[in-house]
Structure formats: structure tokens, C-alpha cells
C-alpha positions, 0 to 999 in steps of 0.5 A, a space after each residue: 496478506 499477498 495473494 500474487 500481483 497488484 493487478 488481482 487485487 482492488 483498486 482500494 486495497 492498492 490505494 489504501 498500500 500505497 496510503 500505508 506505506 506513503 505514511 510509513 515513509 514519512 514517519 520513518 522520515 519525519 
């Protein structure tokens, strides 16, 4: 799903990726 640098993405897409990454990290640790 990566189509280039984050700068070319919508802010909502970047925020969603950050939230998903944070959630995955938390699930992996918790």
C-alpha cells in the first residue's frame, strides 16, 4: 500500500498508520 514518501499521503492516512502502528506495538508488548 506504500505509494511513496509520507509527505505525499493525506494527513488522515498518516495518522491512521501511526495509530495502527501504535496499537500493534501495544498489543505486542501488553
